[in-house]
PyMOL CGO cylinders between C-alpha atoms (Angstrom):
from pymol import cmd
from pymol.cgo import CYLINDER

trace = [
    CYLINDER, -0.06, 0.14, -0.01, 1.30, 3.33, -0.77, 0.3, 1, 1, 1, 1, 1, 1,
    CYLINDER, 1.30, 3.33, -0.77, 2.69, 5.43, 2.18, 0.3, 1, 1, 1, 1, 1, 1,
    CYLINDER, 2.69, 5.43, 2.18, 0.86, 8.67, 2.76, 0.3, 1, 1, 1, 1, 1, 1,
    CYLINDER, 0.86, 8.67, 2.76, 2.98, 11.60, 3.80, 0.3, 1, 1, 1, 1, 1, 1,
    CYLINDER, 2.98, 11.60, 3.80, 2.14, 12.81, 7.13, 0.3, 1, 1, 1, 1, 1, 1,
    CYLINDER, 2.14, 12.81, 7.13, -0.07, 16.01, 7.34, 0.3, 1, 1, 1, 1, 1, 1,
    CYLINDER, -0.07, 16.01, 7.34, 1.55, 19.09, 8.89, 0.3, 1, 1, 1, 1, 1, 1,
    CYLINDER, 1.55, 19.09, 8.89, -0.27, 20.40, 11.93, 0.3, 1, 1, 1, 1, 1, 1,
    CYLINDER, -0.27, 20.40, 11.93, -2.65, 23.27, 11.59, 0.3, 1, 1, 1, 1, 1, 1,
    CYLINDER, -2.65, 23.27, 11.59, -0.23, 26.43, 11.39, 0.3, 1, 1, 1, 1, 1, 1,
    CYLINDER, -0.23, 26.43, 11.39, 2.97, 24.79, 11.60, 0.3, 1, 1, 1, 1, 1, 1,
    CYLINDER, 2.97, 24.79, 11.60, 4.16, 26.16, 8.25, 0.3, 1, 1, 1, 1, 1, 1,
    CYLINDER, 4.16, 26.16, 8.25, 3.27, 29.47, 9.66, 0.3, 1, 1, 1, 1, 1, 1,
    CYLINDER, 3.27, 29.47, 9.66, 5.16, 29.59, 12.83, 0.3, 1, 1, 1, 1, 1, 1,
    CYLINDER, 5.16, 29.59, 12.83, 8.91, 30.03, 11.79, 0.3, 1, 1, 1, 1, 1, 1,
    CYLINDER, 8.91, 30.03, 11.79, 11.49, 30.21, 14.53, 0.3, 1, 1, 1, 1, 1, 1,
    CYLINDER, 11.49, 30.21, 14.53, 12.19, 33.84, 15.34, 0.3, 1, 1, 1, 1, 1, 1,
    CYLINDER, 12.19, 33.84, 15.34, 15.52, 35.07, 16.45, 0.3, 1, 1, 1, 1, 1, 1,
    CYLINDER, 15.52, 35.07, 16.45, 15.74, 36.04, 20.25, 0.3, 1, 1, 1, 1, 1, 1,
    CYLINDER, 15.74, 36.04, 20.25, 15.35, 39.87, 20.36, 0.3, 1, 1, 1, 1, 1, 1,
    CYLINDER, 15.35, 39.87, 20.36, 18.07, 42.19, 21.49, 0.3, 1, 1, 1, 1, 1, 1,
    CYLINDER, 18.07, 42.19, 21.49, 16.30, 42.99, 24.54, 0.3, 1, 1, 1, 1, 1, 1,
    CYLINDER, 16.30, 42.99, 24.54, 16.77, 39.22, 25.67, 0.3, 1, 1, 1, 1, 1, 1,
    CYLINDER, 16.77, 39.22, 25.67, 20.15, 40.43, 26.54, 0.3, 1, 1, 1, 1, 1, 1,
    CYLINDER, 20.15, 40.43, 26.54, 19.13, 42.94, 29.00, 0.3, 1, 1, 1, 1, 1, 1,
    CYLINDER, 19.13, 42.94, 29.00, 18.25, 42.30, 32.50, 0.3, 1, 1, 1, 1, 1, 1,
    CYLINDER, 18.25, 42.30, 32.50, 14.35, 42.02, 31.75, 0.3, 1, 1, 1, 1, 1, 1,
    CYLINDER, 14.35, 42.02, 31.75, 15.22, 39.69, 29.28, 0.3, 1, 1, 1, 1, 1, 1,
    CYLINDER, 15.22, 39.69, 29.28, 17.17, 37.71, 31.50, 0.3, 1, 1, 1, 1, 1, 1,
    CYLINDER, 17.17, 37.71, 31.50, 14.37, 37.55, 33.98, 0.3, 1, 1, 1, 1, 1, 1,
    CYLINDER, 14.37, 37.55, 33.98, 12.05, 36.32, 31.13, 0.3, 1, 1, 1, 1, 1, 1,
    CYLINDER, 12.05, 36.32, 31.13, 14.56, 33.92, 29.75, 0.3, 1, 1, 1, 1, 1, 1,
    CYLINDER, 14.56, 33.92, 29.75, 14.82, 32.55, 33.42, 0.3, 1, 1, 1, 1, 1, 1,
    CYLINDER, 14.82, 32.55, 33.42, 11.13, 32.03, 33.44, 0.3, 1, 1, 1, 1, 1, 1,
    CYLINDER, 11.13, 32.03, 33.44, 11.58, 30.03, 30.01, 0.3, 1, 1, 1, 1, 1, 1,
    CYLINDER, 11.58, 30.03, 30.01, 10.22, 32.21, 27.75, 0.3, 1, 1, 1, 1, 1, 1,
    CYLINDER, 10.22, 32.21, 27.75, 11.62, 35.29, 25.83, 0.3, 1, 1, 1, 1, 1, 1,
    CYLINDER, 11.62, 35.29, 25.83, 8.11, 36.43, 24.52, 0.3, 1, 1, 1, 1, 1, 1,
    CYLINDER, 8.11, 36.43, 24.52, 5.88, 35.47, 27.11, 0.3, 1, 1, 1, 1, 1, 1,
    CYLINDER, 5.88, 35.47, 27.11, 2.68, 37.19, 26.12, 0.3, 1, 1, 1, 1, 1, 1,
    CYLINDER, 2.68, 37.19, 26.12, 1.31, 37.96, 22.70, 0.3, 1, 1, 1, 1, 1, 1,
    CYLINDER, 1.31, 37.96, 22.70, -1.94, 38.92, 20.93, 0.3, 1, 1, 1, 1, 1, 1,
    CYLINDER, -1.94, 38.92, 20.93, -3.51, 38.60, 17.36, 0.3, 1, 1, 1, 1, 1, 1,
    CYLINDER, -3.51, 38.60, 17.36, -6.41, 40.67, 16.47, 0.3, 1, 1, 1, 1, 1, 1,
    CYLINDER, -6.41, 40.67, 16.47, -8.66, 39.67, 13.53, 0.3, 1, 1, 1, 1, 1, 1,
    CYLINDER, -8.66, 39.67, 13.53, -11.20, 41.92, 11.86, 0.3, 1, 1, 1, 1, 1, 1,
    CYLINDER, -11.20, 41.92, 11.86, -14.04, 39.33, 11.28, 0.3, 1, 1, 1, 1, 1, 1,
    CYLINDER, -14.04, 39.33, 11.28, -16.00, 41.67, 9.47, 0.3, 1, 1, 1, 1, 1, 1,
    CYLINDER, -16.00, 41.67, 9.47, -13.48, 42.43, 6.66, 0.3, 1, 1, 1, 1, 1, 1,
    CYLINDER, -13.48, 42.43, 6.66, -11.86, 39.09, 6.89, 0.3, 1, 1, 1, 1, 1, 1,
    CYLINDER, -11.86, 39.09, 6.89, -8.58, 40.58, 7.34, 0.3, 1, 1, 1, 1, 1, 1,
    CYLINDER, -8.58, 40.58, 7.34, -5.96, 41.30, 10.49, 0.3, 1, 1, 1, 1, 1, 1,
    CYLINDER, -5.96, 41.30, 10.49, -6.64, 44.13, 12.44, 0.3, 1, 1, 1, 1, 1, 1,
    CYLINDER, -6.64, 44.13, 12.44, -3.80, 46.55, 11.44, 0.3, 1, 1, 1, 1, 1, 1,
    CYLINDER, -3.80, 46.55, 11.44, -3.12, 49.72, 13.31, 0.3, 1, 1, 1, 1, 1, 1,
    CYLINDER, -3.12, 49.72, 13.31, -5.28, 48.91, 16.41, 0.3, 1, 1, 1, 1, 1, 1,
    CYLINDER, -5.28, 48.91, 16.41, -3.89, 50.51, 19.48, 0.3, 1, 1, 1, 1, 1, 1,
    CYLINDER, -3.89, 50.51, 19.48, -3.37, 48.49, 22.60, 0.3, 1, 1, 1, 1, 1, 1,
    CYLINDER, -3.37, 48.49, 22.60, -2.67, 49.04, 26.29, 0.3, 1, 1, 1, 1, 1, 1,
    CYLINDER, -2.67, 49.04, 26.29, -1.27, 46.46, 28.63, 0.3, 1, 1, 1, 1, 1, 1,
    CYLINDER, -1.27, 46.46, 28.63, -1.76, 46.91, 32.53, 0.3, 1, 1, 1, 1, 1, 1,
    CYLINDER, -1.76, 46.91, 32.53, -1.15, 44.75, 35.53, 0.3, 1, 1, 1, 1, 1, 1,
    CYLINDER, -1.15, 44.75, 35.53, -3.14, 44.66, 38.97, 0.3, 1, 1, 1, 1, 1, 1,
    CYLINDER, -3.14, 44.66, 38.97, -0.86, 45.80, 41.62, 0.3, 1, 1, 1, 1, 1, 1,
    CYLINDER, -0.86, 45.80, 41.62, -1.12, 44.31, 45.38, 0.3, 1, 1, 1, 1, 1, 1,
    CYLINDER, -1.12, 44.31, 45.38, -3.51, 47.31, 45.98, 0.3, 1, 1, 1, 1, 1, 1,
    CYLINDER, -3.51, 47.31, 45.98, -5.77, 46.37, 43.26, 0.3, 1, 1, 1, 1, 1, 1,
    CYLINDER, -5.77, 46.37, 43.26, -4.58, 49.53, 41.18, 0.3, 1, 1, 1, 1, 1, 1,
    CYLINDER, -4.58, 49.53, 41.18, -3.85, 49.19, 37.48, 0.3, 1, 1, 1, 1, 1, 1,
    CYLINDER, -3.85, 49.19, 37.48, -0.20, 49.79, 36.63, 0.3, 1, 1, 1, 1, 1, 1,
    CYLINDER, -0.20, 49.79, 36.63, 0.54, 50.51, 33.19, 0.3, 1, 1, 1, 1, 1, 1,
    CYLINDER, 0.54, 50.51, 33.19, 3.21, 47.98, 31.54, 0.3, 1, 1, 1, 1, 1, 1,
    CYLINDER, 3.21, 47.98, 31.54, 3.27, 48.78, 27.79, 0.3, 1, 1, 1, 1, 1, 1,
    CYLINDER, 3.27, 48.78, 27.79, 1.51, 50.31, 24.82, 0.3, 1, 1, 1, 1, 1, 1,
    CYLINDER, 1.51, 50.31, 24.82, 1.53, 49.02, 21.13, 0.3, 1, 1, 1, 1, 1, 1,
    CYLINDER, 1.53, 49.02, 21.13, -0.18, 49.26, 17.79, 0.3, 1, 1, 1, 1, 1, 1,
    CYLINDER, -0.18, 49.26, 17.79, -0.97, 46.10, 15.67, 0.3, 1, 1, 1, 1, 1, 1,
    CYLINDER, -0.97, 46.10, 15.67, 1.29, 45.59, 12.51, 0.3, 1, 1, 1, 1, 1, 1,
    CYLINDER, 1.29, 45.59, 12.51, -0.18, 44.54, 9.09, 0.3, 1, 1, 1, 1, 1, 1,
    CYLINDER, -0.18, 44.54, 9.09, -0.70, 41.12, 10.35, 0.3, 1, 1, 1, 1, 1, 1,
    CYLINDER, -0.70, 41.12, 10.35, -2.84, 41.99, 13.46, 0.3, 1, 1, 1, 1, 1, 1,
    CYLINDER, -2.84, 41.99, 13.46, 0.15, 41.27, 15.88, 0.3, 1, 1, 1, 1, 1, 1,
    CYLINDER, 0.15, 41.27, 15.88, 2.28, 43.34, 18.01, 0.3, 1, 1, 1, 1, 1, 1,
    CYLINDER, 2.28, 43.34, 18.01, 5.97, 43.54, 16.45, 0.3, 1, 1, 1, 1, 1, 1,
    CYLINDER, 5.97, 43.54, 16.45, 8.70, 42.31, 18.92, 0.3, 1, 1, 1, 1, 1, 1,
    CYLINDER, 8.70, 42.31, 18.92, 7.45, 41.62, 22.39, 0.3, 1, 1, 1, 1, 1, 1,
    CYLINDER, 7.45, 41.62, 22.39, 4.23, 42.79, 24.02, 0.3, 1, 1, 1, 1, 1, 1,
    CYLINDER, 4.23, 42.79, 24.02, 5.69, 42.25, 27.31, 0.3, 1, 1, 1, 1, 1, 1,
    CYLINDER, 5.69, 42.25, 27.31, 8.42, 44.58, 27.94, 0.3, 1, 1, 1, 1, 1, 1,
    CYLINDER, 8.42, 44.58, 27.94, 12.07, 43.19, 28.85, 0.3, 1, 1, 1, 1, 1, 1,
    CYLINDER, 12.07, 43.19, 28.85, 11.96, 46.06, 31.63, 0.3, 1, 1, 1, 1, 1, 1,
    CYLINDER, 11.96, 46.06, 31.63, 9.30, 44.23, 33.69, 0.3, 1, 1, 1, 1, 1, 1,
    CYLINDER, 9.30, 44.23, 33.69, 9.47, 40.84, 35.50, 0.3, 1, 1, 1, 1, 1, 1,
    CYLINDER, 9.47, 40.84, 35.50, 6.85, 38.31, 33.92, 0.3, 1, 1, 1, 1, 1, 1,
    CYLINDER, 6.85, 38.31, 33.92, 4.85, 37.69, 37.07, 0.3, 1, 1, 1, 1, 1, 1,
    CYLINDER, 4.85, 37.69, 37.07, 1.77, 35.73, 38.07, 0.3, 1, 1, 1, 1, 1, 1,
    CYLINDER, 1.77, 35.73, 38.07, -1.36, 37.73, 38.73, 0.3, 1, 1, 1, 1, 1, 1,
    CYLINDER, -1.36, 37.73, 38.73, -3.91, 39.63, 37.08, 0.3, 1, 1, 1, 1, 1, 1,
    CYLINDER, -3.91, 39.63, 37.08, -3.55, 41.49, 33.94, 0.3, 1, 1, 1, 1, 1, 1,
    CYLINDER, -3.55, 41.49, 33.94, -5.62, 43.17, 31.10, 0.3, 1, 1, 1, 1, 1, 1,
    CYLINDER, -5.62, 43.17, 31.10, -5.19, 44.29, 27.55, 0.3, 1, 1, 1, 1, 1, 1,
    CYLINDER, -5.19, 44.29, 27.55, -7.43, 47.26, 26.44, 0.3, 1, 1, 1, 1, 1, 1,
    CYLINDER, -7.43, 47.26, 26.44, -8.03, 47.47, 22.63, 0.3, 1, 1, 1, 1, 1, 1,
    CYLINDER, -8.03, 47.47, 22.63, -9.01, 50.74, 21.45, 0.3, 1, 1, 1, 1, 1, 1,
    CYLINDER, -9.01, 50.74, 21.45, -11.58, 49.30, 18.93, 0.3, 1, 1, 1, 1, 1, 1,
    CYLINDER, -11.58, 49.30, 18.93, -13.49, 52.90, 18.32, 0.3, 1, 1, 1, 1, 1, 1,
    CYLINDER, -13.49, 52.90, 18.32, -10.39, 54.46, 17.00, 0.3, 1, 1, 1, 1, 1, 1,
    CYLINDER, -10.39, 54.46, 17.00, -9.78, 51.58, 14.87, 0.3, 1, 1, 1, 1, 1, 1,
    CYLINDER, -9.78, 51.58, 14.87, -13.30, 51.29, 13.40, 0.3, 1, 1, 1, 1, 1, 1,
    CYLINDER, -13.30, 51.29, 13.40, -13.34, 55.24, 12.82, 0.3, 1, 1, 1, 1, 1, 1,
    CYLINDER, -13.34, 55.24, 12.82, -10.34, 55.34, 11.03, 0.3, 1, 1, 1, 1, 1, 1,
    CYLINDER, -10.34, 55.34, 11.03, -12.06, 52.79, 8.72, 0.3, 1, 1, 1, 1, 1, 1,
    CYLINDER, -12.06, 52.79, 8.72, -15.19, 55.12, 8.59, 0.3, 1, 1, 1, 1, 1, 1,
    CYLINDER, -15.19, 55.12, 8.59, -17.31, 52.43, 10.44, 0.3, 1, 1, 1, 1, 1, 1,
    CYLINDER, -17.31, 52.43, 10.44, -19.44, 52.78, 13.70, 0.3, 1, 1, 1, 1, 1, 1,
    CYLINDER, -19.44, 52.78, 13.70, -19.10, 50.51, 16.36, 0.3, 1, 1, 1, 1, 1, 1,
    CYLINDER, -19.10, 50.51, 16.36, -21.05, 49.54, 19.42, 0.3, 1, 1, 1, 1, 1, 1,
    CYLINDER, -21.05, 49.54, 19.42, -17.64, 48.72, 21.54, 0.3, 1, 1, 1, 1, 1, 1,
    CYLINDER, -17.64, 48.72, 21.54, -15.39, 51.73, 21.64, 0.3, 1, 1, 1, 1, 1, 1,
    CYLINDER, -15.39, 51.73, 21.64, -12.86, 49.52, 23.94, 0.3, 1, 1, 1, 1, 1, 1,
    CYLINDER, -12.86, 49.52, 23.94, -12.64, 45.90, 24.45, 0.3, 1, 1, 1, 1, 1, 1,
    CYLINDER, -12.64, 45.90, 24.45, -10.85, 45.11, 27.64, 0.3, 1, 1, 1, 1, 1, 1,
    CYLINDER, -10.85, 45.11, 27.64, -9.88, 41.66, 28.26, 0.3, 1, 1, 1, 1, 1, 1,
    CYLINDER, -9.88, 41.66, 28.26, -8.78, 40.79, 31.90, 0.3, 1, 1, 1, 1, 1, 1,
    CYLINDER, -8.78, 40.79, 31.90, -6.85, 37.65, 32.34, 0.3, 1, 1, 1, 1, 1, 1,
    CYLINDER, -6.85, 37.65, 32.34, -4.93, 35.99, 35.00, 0.3, 1, 1, 1, 1, 1, 1,
    CYLINDER, -4.93, 35.99, 35.00, -1.22, 34.54, 34.68, 0.3, 1, 1, 1, 1, 1, 1,
    CYLINDER, -1.22, 34.54, 34.68, -1.02, 31.63, 36.65, 0.3, 1, 1, 1, 1, 1, 1,
    CYLINDER, -1.02, 31.63, 36.65, 2.64, 30.21, 35.74, 0.3, 1, 1, 1, 1, 1, 1,
    CYLINDER, 2.64, 30.21, 35.74, 5.03, 32.90, 34.42, 0.3, 1, 1, 1, 1, 1, 1,
    CYLINDER, 5.03, 32.90, 34.42, 7.09, 30.04, 32.85, 0.3, 1, 1, 1, 1, 1, 1,
    CYLINDER, 7.09, 30.04, 32.85, 4.21, 29.27, 30.15, 0.3, 1, 1, 1, 1, 1, 1,
    CYLINDER, 4.21, 29.27, 30.15, 3.54, 31.26, 27.06, 0.3, 1, 1, 1, 1, 1, 1,
    CYLINDER, 3.54, 31.26, 27.06, 0.18, 33.48, 27.27, 0.3, 1, 1, 1, 1, 1, 1,
    CYLINDER, 0.18, 33.48, 27.27, -1.51, 34.34, 23.93, 0.3, 1, 1, 1, 1, 1, 1,
    CYLINDER, -1.51, 34.34, 23.93, -4.53, 36.48, 23.89, 0.3, 1, 1, 1, 1, 1, 1,
    CYLINDER, -4.53, 36.48, 23.89, -6.16, 36.68, 20.52, 0.3, 1, 1, 1, 1, 1, 1,
    CYLINDER, -6.16, 36.68, 20.52, -9.13, 39.07, 19.77, 0.3, 1, 1, 1, 1, 1, 1,
    CYLINDER, -9.13, 39.07, 19.77, -11.67, 38.30, 17.05, 0.3, 1, 1, 1, 1, 1, 1,
    CYLINDER, -11.67, 38.30, 17.05, -13.42, 41.67, 16.39, 0.3, 1, 1, 1, 1, 1, 1,
    CYLINDER, -13.42, 41.67, 16.39, -16.14, 43.32, 14.32, 0.3, 1, 1, 1, 1, 1, 1,
    CYLINDER, -16.14, 43.32, 14.32, -18.04, 46.43, 14.67, 0.3, 1, 1, 1, 1, 1, 1,
    CYLINDER, -18.04, 46.43, 14.67, -20.85, 44.86, 16.84, 0.3, 1, 1, 1, 1, 1, 1,
    CYLINDER, -20.85, 44.86, 16.84, -19.34, 42.04, 18.69, 0.3, 1, 1, 1, 1, 1, 1,
    CYLINDER, -19.34, 42.04, 18.69, -16.09, 40.33, 19.71, 0.3, 1, 1, 1, 1, 1, 1,
    CYLINDER, -16.09, 40.33, 19.71, -14.70, 37.10, 21.14, 0.3, 1, 1, 1, 1, 1, 1,
    CYLINDER, -14.70, 37.10, 21.14, -11.34, 35.93, 22.92, 0.3, 1, 1, 1, 1, 1, 1,
    CYLINDER, -11.34, 35.93, 22.92, -10.36, 32.77, 24.19, 0.3, 1, 1, 1, 1, 1, 1,
    CYLINDER, -10.36, 32.77, 24.19, -6.91, 31.70, 25.80, 0.3, 1, 1, 1, 1, 1, 1,
    CYLINDER, -6.91, 31.70, 25.80, -4.84, 30.83, 22.71, 0.3, 1, 1, 1, 1, 1, 1,
    CYLINDER, -4.84, 30.83, 22.71, -1.47, 28.84, 22.22, 0.3, 1, 1, 1, 1, 1, 1,
]
cmd.load_cgo(trace, "trace")
């Protein structure tokens, strides 16, 4: 019987190895590397109404302090693929367990495209349990709805 070639797992061809960023040599990068991950937090935003990545969408990452106040960690804008170039988690901060949130500025994104939206912001609050793991927070977005989940 003929031998069938093994099928590639979904997305395998889309995940090339990336070089370790120069920031990994910094103290923060060393902290993240010690946790086993040079890029511990990622996001990917897809505009499901257009069927395209949400390029140019501004987002803000914060973490909750011991006093429950929100502390700014980073801000970024998605690239043409709907992802953040480099690392979302800055090398100057230790990647620690706790409650975090990403606020996606969806109103600005849709307004720039001449579209109204029901959700001017989408805030996703999530918990980091094991800083040694990778956390992926995707957002599927349309002017009148959104969805998120813990990705891989």
